[in-house]
N, C-alpha and C positions, 0 to 999 in steps of 0.2 A: 276229737273225733272230726275227720274234715266235714265241710259243708255237705258234698255228695254223700257222703254215708249218713250223716244225720237227716237229710231229707228222705230219703231212702229209707231209712230205719222208721219214719215218722208214717211215710205213706203206708208200708208193709203194716204196721201196727195198725192204722185206720182201716185197711183193709179187712185184715184179721178180725177186728173188733166190733166194726160197724157193718161192714160192705155184706162178706161171705156168709155170716149169720142168717141173713135174710134172703139169700139168693133162693129163688123160689120157692119161699115162705112168705111171700108179702102179703098182707091183708088188703082188701080192696079199699079199706079206709085210709091206707099207706100210699095210694097211688092217685095222683091229680092231674087233670089237664091243665098245661100251662099255657099252650097257646094251640093255635091249629096245627094238627099232626105232631104235638111235642108232648110227652107227658113229663111228670116230675114226682119223685118219690121221697119217702122219708130219709132213703138212706144218701140222696142227693144233699139234704140239708145237713143232716146229722155230720156226715163226712167232711161236709166243708167247714162246718164250726170246727172241728177237730183239727182238720188241717191249718185252718186260719190260726187257731192258737198256739198250735206248735210251732209254725213258721215265726209267728210274732216273736216266740221264746228265743229265737236263734240271734235275735239283738241286731238284725243288720239295717233297722231303720226303714226298709223298705214300705211303700203303700202295698196294700194286700186287697187284690179283687178277684173275689169269686164269682162264679156264674149264677148262683143263686141269689147272692148279694146283689149282682148288678141287674138282674130281672127286677128285684123288687126296688132299686133307686139305679136308674140308667145313668144318671149323675156320677156315680163312681167311675165311668168310663172316660169323664172328661179329663183330657191331658194325660191318657193312658201310654200315651208315646214319647213322656216325659219322664225326667228322673229315674228310680229305682223302683222298681214294681215287680211283687209276686202276683203271678196269675195262677189261679186253681180251677180245673175240672175237677171235681169230685167225684163223678160218676158219669163217664164218656160212654155213650151206646145206652143211655137210661129207658129207651123204649126195649131193646135187647134184653137187659137185665129184667124188667117187668115184665116181660113175658117169658123169662125162664130159660133163654137160650143166650149163648156167645154169639160175638164177642163184646166185653165192655172193658172199660178200664179206667185208669187214674192216670190224670196228668198234673204237672206243676212246671211252671217255668219261670225263671228270673230275668227279668228284661231290664235295660237299661238305656234309656232313649230311643226307645222303640227297636232296640236290637237286643236278640236274646241272646243272653250271656250262658244259660246252661237250662238244660231239661230234663226231665225225668217223666218217664212213661212206665206204669205197672199193668201187667196182666193179672189181674189177682187170681185167675183159675189155675195157671202155670207158676206164678210167682216171678216170670221174667221181667228184669228191670231193666229197659233201654235208657242211656243216660248221652249226652252229650254237654260239651264244654266248647263254648266258640275258640276255633284255633287248636283245639287240642283231640280232636276226634271223635267218633261215636264208639259206644260200646253196649253190649248186651252180657249184663250177669258179669262184667268185668272183661269180658273177651274183644278185642278191637273188631268193629265191624266195619266192612268196606262193600258199599251197595253192588249187587251184581245184577244184570237182567235176568228175566226169565229163562230166556234162551227158547221161546215160542216162535213158530214162523212169523206171526206179526204180534207186536207188542200187546199185552195184555193190559186193558184200560179199564180201570174203574170209574166210572162216570156219575159223579152226585149231581145229579141233574132233577133229582125230584122236587127241587123248589121252583123249577122254571115252568112257565104255562106249556100245556101239552102241545101246540103247535112249535113252540121254539124248541121244546125237548126233541121233538121229531128231528127238527132241523141239524141239531146238533149230533144226533145218535145216525143219521143218515151220511153226514160227513165222515164221523167216526168209522162206518162201516166200509170206507175205501179204502184205509189202512191198517186198522186197530182190531183187534179181538176183544170187543165188549165183554166183560165180565161182572157178576152181581157185586154191587158196593156191600162193604159190610155193616152200613150206618153207624160207621162209629171210627172217628179219626185215630184213635188210639190203637187201633188195628191197620188203618190204611197206612200210615206212614212208614211202621215197620216191615210189612208187606213189600213195600216198596225196596227196602235195604236187603231183604232176605231173599230177594228173586220169585216172590210170588206173584207180584204184581211189577208191571213195567211203568204205568202211569197213573194218576190219581187225579182227577178233576172236581173241584169244590165250588160251588157258588157261595156260600155264605163265609165271612170271615171273621167271625166272632173271635177274638184274640186267644183265649183259652184253648180253644179247637186247634190251633196251629203251632203256637209259640215252640212249645216242644218238639212237635213232629219235624217241623221245615227245618230246626235246627240240626236235629238227630238226621234227617235225610241229607242236608247238605252237607254235614260234617262226615257223612260216609262217604259222599263223593257224588251225590245227587243234584238236582238242581229244582228250587222252588221259586215261580214267580207270581204277581199278579198276572191276570189276563191281557194287560198291555205289554207284557215281557219285563216291568221292572220287577226289582228283587222284593219280595214279600216283607213285610215289618209289621211291628204291632203299631197301629194308628196310623197305617199307610193310607192313601188316598185312593189307591186304586180297589178294584171290585174283585172277587174271584180270586182262586187259586189253580195253579197246574204245577204239578210235581212229579218229577220222574226220576228214576233211577240211575240216571246220567245226563249230562248234557246233549248228548245226540240222540237218546230216545226222547228228549224235551223237543228237540227241533223236529224229529220226526211228527210227535204228536201236535206240536203248535202247528205243522204244516196244514193238518187238517181241522183240528179245532178252533184253533185261532183265526182261520180264514175268513174274509167277509162272509161268505155264504153260511157259515156257522151261526152268524149273529152275535157272537159273544163280545168280540171287540166293540163291535158297536153299542152293546148293551154299556159295556163299560165309559164309553164315551158319554153315553147319556147320562151315566150316573155320577158323573164328575161335575 
């Protein structure tokens, strides 16, 4: 069985056996606070263990880094941009899942020296599998995908600014209102990236760059014809030094969004420099 089919089958099995039976059925004791504004569930942990074992059995000899394992041992991320690495986000959109609402998803990426080689994004509710291979395009359920704009009068932009300080968030949104139609964020990267390819959103902004949140999605959008960069305009990569992510369904939509969101008045590029 080809690698993309083996990984897809593994993800679907874990979603069917671990995730979906507990959707809207979690006990209070199965939900815990991970950090400020972040929760973790028994599903995150059990799904990650199953995915870890399944990927290890494929025999590629790659390091395997899951979100929950890295939460327990941050040293796992040392050298994440070196060599061959599997990245696992066992349950993206955990707060949505724990609240009994969509969207949520599962993501796996294979990365080599910081560049994503292949990525998988599963929507467990409808079974849709988004997949991309570097240099070979993007597909959904086997059908080729080309990113398209929403067609809205102003680009639809989902701005993940909830981790910014309130005054900084206000600056970014004030700039965005000049030329973008700001829409609610799904709080789920596994939904945000496919929305860019399917004409639902035109632009997505993220502050945090945890590798499992972006490796699969950034490749998917890029292979579909979109553009994904750090806030300084450098290409997004696993282990990159830049901060933040600006993604768009096409290069011209990226340019239009960058004109307002990456303008000095928004303060994002300044924050990027300070973090360097």
